[in-house]
Structures are given as C-alpha cells and as structure tokens.
C-alpha atoms as an extended CHARMM CRD file, in Angstrom:
* protein
*
       153  EXT
         1         1  MET       CA              0.0790000000       -0.3100000000       -0.3780000000  PROA      1               0.0000000000
         2         2  PHE       CA              1.4190000000        3.1730000000       -0.7890000000  PROA      2               0.0000000000
         3         3  ASP       CA              1.0750000000        6.6020000000        1.6050000000  PROA      3               0.0000000000
         4         4  PHE       CA              0.6740000000        9.9540000000       -0.5550000000  PROA      4               0.0000000000
         5         5  ASN       CA              1.5080000000       11.7490000000        2.6120000000  PROA      5               0.0000000000
         6         6  LEU       CA              5.2690000000        9.9330000000        1.5400000000  PROA      6               0.0000000000
         7         7  LEU       CA              4.9250000000       11.3960000000       -2.1340000000  PROA      7               0.0000000000
         8         8  PRO       CA              7.3520000000       14.5360000000       -2.0700000000  PROA      8               0.0000000000
         9         9  PHE       CA              9.7380000000       12.4150000000       -0.5050000000  PROA      9               0.0000000000
        10        10  PHE       CA              9.6960000000        9.5820000000       -3.1250000000  PROA      10              0.0000000000
        11        11  ALA       CA              9.5260000000       12.1330000000       -6.0160000000  PROA      11              0.0000000000
        12        12  SER       CA             12.8790000000       14.5560000000       -4.8380000000  PROA      12              0.0000000000
        13        13  MET       CA             14.5510000000       11.0340000000       -3.7590000000  PROA      13              0.0000000000
        14        14  LEU       CA             13.3400000000       10.2120000000       -7.8950000000  PROA      14              0.0000000000
        15        15  MET       CA             14.3760000000       13.6100000000       -9.0990000000  PROA      15              0.0000000000
        16        16  LEU       CA             17.9550000000       13.2690000000       -6.7290000000  PROA      16              0.0000000000
        17        17  THR       CA             18.6680000000        9.5480000000       -8.3870000000  PROA      17              0.0000000000
        18        18  LEU       CA             18.1250000000       10.5280000000      -12.0790000000  PROA      18              0.0000000000
        19        19  ILE       CA             20.1150000000       14.1400000000      -11.4760000000  PROA      19              0.0000000000
        20        20  VAL       CA             22.9160000000       11.7940000000      -10.6090000000  PROA      20              0.0000000000
        21        21  LEU       CA             22.2840000000        9.0170000000      -12.9330000000  PROA      21              0.0000000000
        22        22  ALA       CA             22.5910000000       11.4490000000      -15.7870000000  PROA      22              0.0000000000
        23        23  ILE       CA             25.2730000000       13.0310000000      -14.5200000000  PROA      23              0.0000000000
        24        24  GLY       CA             27.2850000000        9.8060000000      -15.2210000000  PROA      24              0.0000000000
        25        25  ILE       CA             25.9350000000        9.6250000000      -18.3540000000  PROA      25              0.0000000000
        26        26  HSD       CA             26.9970000000       12.1000000000      -19.1940000000  PROA      26              0.0000000000
        27        27  PHE       CA             30.9990000000       10.5710000000      -18.0510000000  PROA      27              0.0000000000
        28        28  TRP       CA             29.6570000000        7.3530000000      -19.5340000000  PROA      28              0.0000000000
        29        29  ARG       CA             33.2970000000        6.9640000000      -20.9120000000  PROA      29              0.0000000000
        30        30  ASN       CA             35.5840000000        7.3560000000      -17.3310000000  PROA      30              0.0000000000
        31        31  ALA       CA             35.1140000000        4.0920000000      -16.2820000000  PROA      31              0.0000000000
        32        32  THR       CA             36.1880000000        4.7500000000      -12.9130000000  PROA      32              0.0000000000
        33        33  VAL       CA             33.0560000000        7.4640000000      -12.3260000000  PROA      33              0.0000000000
        34        34  MET       CA             30.3940000000        5.2070000000      -13.7160000000  PROA      34              0.0000000000
        35        35  PHE       CA             31.5800000000        2.7500000000      -11.4070000000  PROA      35              0.0000000000
        36        36  ILE       CA             31.1200000000        4.8440000000       -8.2620000000  PROA      36              0.0000000000
        37        37  VAL       CA             28.1910000000        6.9900000000       -9.0200000000  PROA      37              0.0000000000
        38        38  ILE       CA             25.6390000000        4.6700000000       -9.9030000000  PROA      38              0.0000000000
        39        39  PRO       CA             26.0530000000        2.1340000000       -7.3370000000  PROA      39              0.0000000000
        40        40  VAL       CA             26.2330000000        5.2080000000       -5.0440000000  PROA      40              0.0000000000
        41        41  ALA       CA             22.6780000000        6.6900000000       -6.9740000000  PROA      41              0.0000000000
        42        42  MET       CA             20.7970000000        2.7440000000       -6.3850000000  PROA      42              0.0000000000
        43        43  PHE       CA             21.8500000000        2.6680000000       -2.2850000000  PROA      43              0.0000000000
        44        44  CYS       CA             20.7270000000        6.2990000000       -1.7730000000  PROA      44              0.0000000000
        45        45  ALA       CA             17.4640000000        5.8870000000       -3.3290000000  PROA      45              0.0000000000
        46        46  PHE       CA             16.4190000000        2.4350000000       -1.8810000000  PROA      46              0.0000000000
        47        47  SER       CA             18.0420000000        3.7180000000        1.5620000000  PROA      47              0.0000000000
        48        48  GLY       CA             16.4990000000        6.3340000000        1.8960000000  PROA      48              0.0000000000
        49        49  TYR       CA             13.1600000000        4.5350000000        1.0560000000  PROA      49              0.0000000000
        50        50  ASN       CA             14.1280000000        1.5270000000        3.8090000000  PROA      50              0.0000000000
        51        51  THR       CA             14.6690000000        4.7440000000        6.2330000000  PROA      51              0.0000000000
        52        52  ILE       CA             11.6960000000        6.3400000000        5.4840000000  PROA      52              0.0000000000
        53        53  VAL       CA              9.4020000000        3.1850000000        5.6180000000  PROA      53              0.0000000000
        54        54  SER       CA             10.6740000000        1.7170000000        8.9280000000  PROA      54              0.0000000000
        55        55  VAL       CA             10.4580000000        4.2590000000       11.1640000000  PROA      55              0.0000000000
        56        56  LEU       CA              6.6800000000        5.0700000000        9.8310000000  PROA      56              0.0000000000
        57        57  GLY       CA              4.9790000000        4.6700000000       13.1220000000  PROA      57              0.0000000000
        58        58  TYR       CA              7.0060000000        5.6100000000       15.5120000000  PROA      58              0.0000000000
        59        59  PRO       CA              6.8800000000        8.3350000000       17.8580000000  PROA      59              0.0000000000
        60        60  VAL       CA              7.1540000000       11.6720000000       17.1380000000  PROA      60              0.0000000000
        61        61  GLN       CA              9.1470000000       13.7780000000       19.8050000000  PROA      61              0.0000000000
        62        62  GLN       CA              7.0320000000       16.8470000000       19.0900000000  PROA      62              0.0000000000
        63        63  THR       CA              4.7670000000       19.5650000000       20.9410000000  PROA      63              0.0000000000
        64        64  ILE       CA              0.9830000000       18.1380000000       20.7710000000  PROA      64              0.0000000000
        65        65  PRO       CA             -1.2740000000       20.9890000000       19.3320000000  PROA      65              0.0000000000
        66        66  ASP       CA             -3.7150000000       23.0460000000       21.4800000000  PROA      66              0.0000000000
        67        67  ASP       CA             -6.8960000000       21.6540000000       20.6330000000  PROA      67              0.0000000000
        68        68  ALA       CA             -5.9930000000       17.5240000000       19.6130000000  PROA      68              0.0000000000
        69        69  LEU       CA             -8.2120000000       14.6970000000       20.2140000000  PROA      69              0.0000000000
        70        70  TYR       CA             -6.9860000000       13.2120000000       22.9450000000  PROA      70              0.0000000000
        71        71  LEU       CA             -7.4390000000        8.7490000000       21.8310000000  PROA      71              0.0000000000
        72        72  LYS       CA             -5.2810000000        6.8900000000       23.8840000000  PROA      72              0.0000000000
        73        73  HSD       CA             -2.2270000000        6.9740000000       25.9170000000  PROA      73              0.0000000000
        74        74  ILE       CA              0.4300000000        4.4640000000       26.9720000000  PROA      74              0.0000000000
        75        75  GLU       CA              4.1710000000        4.8220000000       29.1540000000  PROA      75              0.0000000000
        76        76  SER       CA              7.1500000000        3.4910000000       27.9310000000  PROA      76              0.0000000000
        77        77  ALA       CA              8.6360000000        0.8110000000       29.7140000000  PROA      77              0.0000000000
        78        78  ASP       CA             11.1400000000        2.5290000000       31.4350000000  PROA      78              0.0000000000
        79        79  GLY       CA              7.9530000000        4.5620000000       32.5500000000  PROA      79              0.0000000000
        80        80  THR       CA              9.8710000000        7.7250000000       31.5450000000  PROA      80              0.0000000000
        81        81  GLU       CA              7.5420000000        8.5240000000       29.0220000000  PROA      81              0.0000000000
        82        82  LEU       CA              4.2170000000        8.0250000000       27.5120000000  PROA      82              0.0000000000
        83        83  TYR       CA              2.9130000000        7.7960000000       24.1620000000  PROA      83              0.0000000000
        84        84  VAL       CA             -0.2240000000        9.4230000000       23.1650000000  PROA      84              0.0000000000
        85        85  TRP       CA             -2.1040000000        9.2320000000       20.5290000000  PROA      85              0.0000000000
        86        86  VAL       CA             -4.3280000000       11.9910000000       19.5490000000  PROA      86              0.0000000000
        87        87  ILE       CA             -6.2880000000       13.5110000000       16.4130000000  PROA      87              0.0000000000
        88        88  GLU       CA             -4.6210000000       17.6400000000       15.0410000000  PROA      88              0.0000000000
        89        89  PRO       CA             -7.4450000000       20.1170000000       14.5420000000  PROA      89              0.0000000000
        90        90  GLU       CA             -7.6710000000       20.4090000000       11.0380000000  PROA      90              0.0000000000
        91        91  LYS       CA             -6.6020000000       16.2100000000       10.1500000000  PROA      91              0.0000000000
        92        92  ALA       CA             -8.4960000000       13.4030000000       10.0970000000  PROA      92              0.0000000000
        93        93  THR       CA             -5.3330000000       10.9130000000       11.3460000000  PROA      93              0.0000000000
        94        94  PRO       CA             -3.9580000000        9.9680000000       14.4060000000  PROA      94              0.0000000000
        95        95  LYS       CA             -0.1640000000       10.9360000000       14.7630000000  PROA      95              0.0000000000
        96        96  ASN       CA              1.5290000000        9.4560000000       17.6940000000  PROA      96              0.0000000000
        97        97  PHE       CA              3.1840000000       11.6940000000       19.9030000000  PROA      97              0.0000000000
        98        98  ARG       CA              6.0980000000       10.8220000000       22.9880000000  PROA      98              0.0000000000
        99        99  ILE       CA              5.9930000000       13.3730000000       25.8380000000  PROA      99              0.0000000000
       100       100  PRO       CA              7.9640000000       13.0630000000       28.9860000000  PROA      100             0.0000000000
       101       101  ALA       CA              5.6350000000       10.7370000000       31.9880000000  PROA      101             0.0000000000
       102       102  THR       CA              5.9970000000       13.7280000000       34.2450000000  PROA      102             0.0000000000
       103       103  ALA       CA              3.2620000000       13.3260000000       37.5500000000  PROA      103             0.0000000000
       104       104  GLN       CA              0.8630000000       15.6530000000       35.6010000000  PROA      104             0.0000000000
       105       105  ASN       CA              1.0560000000       14.1730000000       32.6520000000  PROA      105             0.0000000000
       106       106  LYS       CA              0.1010000000       10.7980000000       33.8030000000  PROA      106             0.0000000000
       107       107  LYS       CA             -2.8630000000       11.9940000000       36.0650000000  PROA      107             0.0000000000
       108       108  SER       CA             -4.2990000000       14.3970000000       32.7320000000  PROA      108             0.0000000000
       109       109  MET       CA             -3.6140000000       11.3700000000       30.7310000000  PROA      109             0.0000000000
       110       110  GLN       CA             -5.7020000000        8.8550000000       32.8340000000  PROA      110             0.0000000000
       111       111  GLN       CA             -8.2670000000       11.3520000000       33.7240000000  PROA      111             0.0000000000
       112       112  ALA       CA             -8.8000000000       11.3670000000       29.7490000000  PROA      112             0.0000000000
       113       113  GLU       CA             -8.9500000000        7.9480000000       29.5920000000  PROA      113             0.0000000000
       114       114  GLY       CA            -11.5070000000        7.4730000000       32.1330000000  PROA      114             0.0000000000
       115       115  ARG       CA            -13.8700000000       10.5640000000       30.8010000000  PROA      115             0.0000000000
       116       116  GLY       CA            -13.3470000000        9.4100000000       26.9030000000  PROA      116             0.0000000000
       117       117  LYS       CA            -14.5600000000        5.3640000000       28.5930000000  PROA      117             0.0000000000
       118       118  LYS       CA            -17.3400000000        7.4250000000       29.5630000000  PROA      118             0.0000000000
       119       119  GLY       CA            -18.3320000000        8.7050000000       26.2450000000  PROA      119             0.0000000000
       120       120  VAL       CA            -17.1280000000       12.1570000000       27.0100000000  PROA      120             0.0000000000
       121       121  PRO       CA            -14.4970000000       12.7890000000       23.8910000000  PROA      121             0.0000000000
       122       122  GLN       CA            -11.3090000000       14.5570000000       24.7940000000  PROA      122             0.0000000000
       123       123  GLN       CA             -9.5230000000       17.3260000000       24.2670000000  PROA      123             0.0000000000
       124       124  ILE       CA             -5.6180000000       17.8870000000       25.2380000000  PROA      124             0.0000000000
       125       125  GLY       CA             -3.3390000000       20.8500000000       24.9040000000  PROA      125             0.0000000000
       126       126  LYS       CA             -0.2130000000       22.8400000000       26.5400000000  PROA      126             0.0000000000
       127       127  ALA       CA             -0.7800000000       23.3430000000       30.8940000000  PROA      127             0.0000000000
       128       128  PRO       CA             -1.1990000000       26.5540000000       31.7780000000  PROA      128             0.0000000000
       129       129  LYS       CA              1.6820000000       29.2320000000       32.7850000000  PROA      129             0.0000000000
       130       130  GLY       CA              1.7590000000       29.1690000000       36.6050000000  PROA      130             0.0000000000
       131       131  PRO       CA              1.2980000000       32.0720000000       39.1650000000  PROA      131             0.0000000000
       132       132  ASN       CA              4.8510000000       34.0440000000       38.1230000000  PROA      132             0.0000000000
       133       133  GLY       CA              4.4190000000       33.3180000000       34.2880000000  PROA      133             0.0000000000
       134       134  GLU       CA              6.4950000000       30.0270000000       34.4100000000  PROA      134             0.0000000000
       135       135  VAL       CA              5.7760000000       27.5670000000       31.6890000000  PROA      135             0.0000000000
       136       136  ASN       CA              6.4170000000       24.0330000000       33.1670000000  PROA      136             0.0000000000
       137       137  PRO       CA              7.8480000000       22.5580000000       29.4100000000  PROA      137             0.0000000000
       138       138  GLY       CA              6.4100000000       19.3270000000       29.0750000000  PROA      138             0.0000000000
       139       139  GLU       CA              2.5760000000       19.3620000000       31.0760000000  PROA      139             0.0000000000
       140       140  TYR       CA             -0.3410000000       19.2750000000       29.0500000000  PROA      140             0.0000000000
       141       141  ARG       CA             -4.1270000000       19.2470000000       30.1690000000  PROA      141             0.0000000000
       142       142  THR       CA             -7.1610000000       17.9720000000       29.1790000000  PROA      142             0.0000000000
       143       143  TYR       CA            -10.7610000000       18.7670000000       29.5260000000  PROA      143             0.0000000000
       144       144  ASP       CA            -13.8160000000       17.8660000000       27.8180000000  PROA      144             0.0000000000
       145       145  PHE       CA            -14.3320000000       18.5660000000       23.7460000000  PROA      145             0.0000000000
       146       146  SER       CA            -17.6260000000       20.4410000000       23.3500000000  PROA      146             0.0000000000
       147       147  VAL       CA            -19.4010000000       21.1210000000       20.3900000000  PROA      147             0.0000000000
       148       148  ASP       CA            -22.0910000000       24.2220000000       20.1760000000  PROA      148             0.0000000000
       149       149  PRO       CA            -25.1010000000       23.6440000000       18.5820000000  PROA      149             0.0000000000
       150       150  GLN       CA            -23.8500000000       25.4420000000       14.9480000000  PROA      150             0.0000000000
       151       151  GLY       CA            -21.0480000000       22.5580000000       15.7470000000  PROA      151             0.0000000000
       152       152  LEU       CA            -19.0120000000       24.8760000000       16.0290000000  PROA      152             0.0000000000
       153       153  LYS       CA            -16.3330000000       24.7300000000       19.1860000000  PROA      153             0.0000000000
C-alpha cells in the first residue's frame, strides 16, 4: 500500500537519482566515475526508501498541538515517557506523540482515558502558565471536547 503523504519524499529521491545517473551517463567514458556514481545513486534511493518506511509509526518528539483530540495513551516500559495518540486539528488521521511521564501528565492522561471511556471526547493542550508566568515544559492538560449547537467549537 502506497502512502501518498510520502509522495514528496519519493519524488525528490527519484529526481536526485535521475540527476546523479545523468551525470554518470555524461561521463560514460570514465569507468571510475561510472563505477562509483551508479552504485551510490542506487544505494541512496533504496536506503532512503527503507529508512522512511521503517520509521513510520514511531512516536514523534514534538509538542502536541492545542485542541488536539485525545485518543489513547500508554506508558513506556521504563516509565519515563508517555506515548499519546491524538488527532490534530484539521487532520483526519491519528498521530503518535512522545511526552515526558511527569506526575501531571500521567494524571491528565488517566483522567482523559477515564472520561473517554464514559463517552466524553477529550481534548489535549499545553498546561497554562503558572502564577508567576512560568511555563512548565512538557506539561499537558486535558479537558472535555464540547460542540455548541451550531456545530462549532
């Protein structure tokens, strides 16, 4: 199955390979250049494809966007990270994020999981600033997803 989200990567790899092979063809009389350019181009194309395909599905180390819809979470085996699946605003597919397993994050995710099981959709976002304007890096909060009568958030 081909993932069309990867089309720009595959197109750029194809262009790079064709350019490198064209340079190799231009220097077809130089056996050393041909011996180096063609295998290097083929190696880059195949290793790029295999690398991208092998990392698909692993959690990303990014900030979860505000107003993302919480789906599920699990804790890492060593207990230092939480893997959280969310649906980002304006997107239709879930994404896996890796966040620190702080006490606040664990509490927020447990509350979201419990409320979600009761049928109340949960949103996730960065924790608000503290009383002195300080931001706790990596802290998230969850809250009920609400829709007004007009269907807007």
